[in-house]
TORKOL-4160 file (C-alpha; in steps of 0.2 Angstrom, whole numbers, padded with zeros to 4 digits, m for minus):
146
<pt num="1" X="m0570" Y="0418" Z="m0477"/>
<pt num="2" X="m0582" Y="0427" Z="m0488"/>
<pt num="3" X="m0600" Y="0423" Z="m0493"/>
<pt num="4" X="m0602" Y="0424" Z="m0511"/>
<pt num="5" X="m0619" Y="0426" Z="m0521"/>
<pt num="6" X="m0623" Y="0429" Z="m0539"/>
<pt num="7" X="m0624" Y="0447" Z="m0543"/>
<pt num="8" X="m0615" Y="0453" Z="m0528"/>
<pt num="9" X="m0605" Y="0469" Z="m0530"/>
<pt num="10" X="m0586" Y="0467" Z="m0530"/>
<pt num="11" X="m0584" Y="0478" Z="m0514"/>
<pt num="12" X="m0588" Y="0462" Z="m0504"/>
<pt num="13" X="m0574" Y="0452" Z="m0512"/>
<pt num="14" X="m0562" Y="0467" Z="m0511"/>
<pt num="15" X="m0565" Y="0469" Z="m0492"/>
<pt num="16" X="m0563" Y="0450" Z="m0490"/>
<pt num="17" X="m0546" Y="0451" Z="m0499"/>
<pt num="18" X="m0541" Y="0465" Z="m0488"/>
<pt num="19" X="m0545" Y="0455" Z="m0472"/>
<pt num="20" X="m0536" Y="0440" Z="m0479"/>
<pt num="21" X="m0521" Y="0450" Z="m0483"/>
<pt num="22" X="m0521" Y="0458" Z="m0466"/>
<pt num="23" X="m0521" Y="0441" Z="m0457"/>
<pt num="24" X="m0510" Y="0433" Z="m0470"/>
<pt num="25" X="m0523" Y="0420" Z="m0472"/>
<pt num="26" X="m0531" Y="0410" Z="m0486"/>
<pt num="27" X="m0547" Y="0416" Z="m0492"/>
<pt num="28" X="m0561" Y="0404" Z="m0492"/>
<pt num="29" X="m0575" Y="0409" Z="m0504"/>
<pt num="30" X="m0592" Y="0400" Z="m0501"/>
<pt num="31" X="m0608" Y="0400" Z="m0510"/>
<pt num="32" X="m0623" Y="0392" Z="m0502"/>
<pt num="33" X="m0636" Y="0384" Z="m0513"/>
<pt num="34" X="m0653" Y="0386" Z="m0505"/>
<pt num="35" X="m0662" Y="0377" Z="m0518"/>
<pt num="36" X="m0659" Y="0360" Z="m0511"/>
<pt num="37" X="m0663" Y="0367" Z="m0494"/>
<pt num="38" X="m0680" Y="0373" Z="m0500"/>
<pt num="39" X="m0684" Y="0360" Z="m0512"/>
<pt num="40" X="m0697" Y="0347" Z="m0507"/>
<pt num="41" X="m0690" Y="0334" Z="m0519"/>
<pt num="42" X="m0671" Y="0334" Z="m0518"/>
<pt num="43" X="m0671" Y="0321" Z="m0533"/>
<pt num="44" X="m0676" Y="0334" Z="m0546"/>
<pt num="45" X="m0662" Y="0337" Z="m0558"/>
<pt num="46" X="m0665" Y="0355" Z="m0563"/>
<pt num="47" X="m0660" Y="0363" Z="m0546"/>
<pt num="48" X="m0644" Y="0353" Z="m0546"/>
<pt num="49" X="m0640" Y="0358" Z="m0564"/>
<pt num="50" X="m0644" Y="0376" Z="m0560"/>
<pt num="51" X="m0633" Y="0376" Z="m0544"/>
<pt num="52" X="m0619" Y="0368" Z="m0554"/>
<pt num="53" X="m0620" Y="0382" Z="m0567"/>
<pt num="54" X="m0621" Y="0395" Z="m0554"/>
<pt num="55" X="m0606" Y="0388" Z="m0545"/>
<pt num="56" X="m0596" Y="0387" Z="m0561"/>
<pt num="57" X="m0600" Y="0405" Z="m0565"/>
<pt num="58" X="m0595" Y="0411" Z="m0548"/>
<pt num="59" X="m0578" Y="0401" Z="m0549"/>
<pt num="60" X="m0574" Y="0408" Z="m0565"/>
<pt num="61" X="m0579" Y="0426" Z="m0559"/>
<pt num="62" X="m0568" Y="0423" Z="m0543"/>
<pt num="63" X="m0553" Y="0417" Z="m0554"/>
<pt num="64" X="m0554" Y="0432" Z="m0565"/>
<pt num="65" X="m0555" Y="0444" Z="m0550"/>
<pt num="66" X="m0542" Y="0436" Z="m0538"/>
<pt num="67" X="m0529" Y="0431" Z="m0551"/>
<pt num="68" X="m0518" Y="0446" Z="m0546"/>
<pt num="69" X="m0523" Y="0448" Z="m0528"/>
<pt num="70" X="m0508" Y="0439" Z="m0522"/>
<pt num="71" X="m0517" Y="0428" Z="m0509"/>
<pt num="72" X="m0521" Y="0410" Z="m0508"/>
<pt num="73" X="m0540" Y="0406" Z="m0511"/>
<pt num="74" X="m0552" Y="0392" Z="m0513"/>
<pt num="75" X="m0570" Y="0391" Z="m0518"/>
<pt num="76" X="m0584" Y="0379" Z="m0510"/>
<pt num="77" X="m0602" Y="0377" Z="m0514"/>
<pt num="78" X="m0612" Y="0371" Z="m0499"/>
<pt num="79" X="m0631" Y="0367" Z="m0497"/>
<pt num="80" X="m0644" Y="0371" Z="m0484"/>
<pt num="81" X="m0647" Y="0386" Z="m0473"/>
<pt num="82" X="m0634" Y="0399" Z="m0478"/>
<pt num="83" X="m0630" Y="0406" Z="m0460"/>
<pt num="84" X="m0629" Y="0388" Z="m0453"/>
<pt num="85" X="m0618" Y="0382" Z="m0468"/>
<pt num="86" X="m0606" Y="0397" Z="m0467"/>
<pt num="87" X="m0605" Y="0396" Z="m0448"/>
<pt num="88" X="m0601" Y="0377" Z="m0448"/>
<pt num="89" X="m0588" Y="0380" Z="m0462"/>
<pt num="90" X="m0580" Y="0394" Z="m0452"/>
<pt num="91" X="m0579" Y="0384" Z="m0437"/>
<pt num="92" X="m0571" Y="0369" Z="m0445"/>
<pt num="93" X="m0559" Y="0380" Z="m0455"/>
<pt num="94" X="m0554" Y="0391" Z="m0440"/>
<pt num="95" X="m0559" Y="0406" Z="m0450"/>
<pt num="96" X="m0553" Y="0422" Z="m0441"/>
<pt num="97" X="m0567" Y="0433" Z="m0449"/>
<pt num="98" X="m0583" Y="0430" Z="m0460"/>
<pt num="99" X="m0586" Y="0444" Z="m0473"/>
<pt num="100" X="m0604" Y="0445" Z="m0480"/>
<pt num="101" X="m0613" Y="0459" Z="m0490"/>
<pt num="102" X="m0628" Y="0467" Z="m0483"/>
<pt num="103" X="m0645" Y="0464" Z="m0491"/>
<pt num="104" X="m0648" Y="0470" Z="m0508"/>
<pt num="105" X="m0664" Y="0478" Z="m0513"/>
<pt num="106" X="m0672" Y="0467" Z="m0526"/>
<pt num="107" X="m0688" Y="0456" Z="m0526"/>
<pt num="108" X="m0679" Y="0440" Z="m0527"/>
<pt num="109" X="m0668" Y="0444" Z="m0512"/>
<pt num="110" X="m0684" Y="0450" Z="m0502"/>
<pt num="111" X="m0692" Y="0433" Z="m0506"/>
<pt num="112" X="m0676" Y="0424" Z="m0500"/>
<pt num="113" X="m0676" Y="0434" Z="m0484"/>
<pt num="114" X="m0694" Y="0428" Z="m0481"/>
<pt num="115" X="m0689" Y="0410" Z="m0483"/>
<pt num="116" X="m0672" Y="0409" Z="m0475"/>
<pt num="117" X="m0670" Y="0426" Z="m0465"/>
<pt num="118" X="m0655" Y="0438" Z="m0465"/>
<pt num="119" X="m0639" Y="0428" Z="m0467"/>
<pt num="120" X="m0629" Y="0443" Z="m0460"/>
<pt num="121" X="m0640" Y="0445" Z="m0445"/>
<pt num="122" X="m0640" Y="0427" Z="m0441"/>
<pt num="123" X="m0622" Y="0425" Z="m0442"/>
<pt num="124" X="m0619" Y="0440" Z="m0430"/>
<pt num="125" X="m0630" Y="0431" Z="m0418"/>
<pt num="126" X="m0623" Y="0414" Z="m0419"/>
<pt num="127" X="m0604" Y="0417" Z="m0421"/>
<pt num="128" X="m0590" Y="0420" Z="m0408"/>
<pt num="129" X="m0579" Y="0426" Z="m0422"/>
<pt num="130" X="m0581" Y="0444" Z="m0430"/>
<pt num="131" X="m0593" Y="0446" Z="m0445"/>
<pt num="132" X="m0589" Y="0460" Z="m0456"/>
<pt num="133" X="m0605" Y="0466" Z="m0466"/>
<pt num="134" X="m0601" Y="0476" Z="m0481"/>
<pt num="135" X="m0615" Y="0488" Z="m0486"/>
<pt num="136" X="m0621" Y="0486" Z="m0504"/>
<pt num="137" X="m0624" Y="0500" Z="m0515"/>
<pt num="138" X="m0642" Y="0504" Z="m0521"/>
<pt num="139" X="m0637" Y="0506" Z="m0539"/>
<pt num="140" X="m0630" Y="0491" Z="m0550"/>
<pt num="141" X="m0611" Y="0490" Z="m0549"/>
<pt num="142" X="m0599" Y="0477" Z="m0555"/>
<pt num="143" X="m0609" Y="0461" Z="m0554"/>
<pt num="144" X="m0603" Y="0444" Z="m0558"/>
<pt num="145" X="m0612" Y="0433" Z="m0571"/>
<pt num="146" X="m0626" Y="0422" Z="m0564"/>
């Protein structure tokens, strides 16, 4: 299983593919939309529309980058606290390993960290399965469209 976010370098996805190949497992790619988790009024249309657009862009990005990977994969969009949502899905899917990227150094990411904390750190503290944290480069690399 791999946590996917917009703008994430391909190194995270490549590491997850390597893990899936090593275990002969299907790769579950998951994006967690925190806007509904943080929104006071979940009835607003704009956040849902944004989440749908982000999910569609991520799905397209994954399809392009996984088409020749030789593994089975799926993509899910969840809502809520990212660490909790990923952890629940990992448990229900029987994931052998969770792959996530380390924290990037951008203002938006710092704001998200203040609001929901570090997903990687929280996963390592709450999971009985291995959590592989891929260090992210400081410079912009191959980034999927948002």
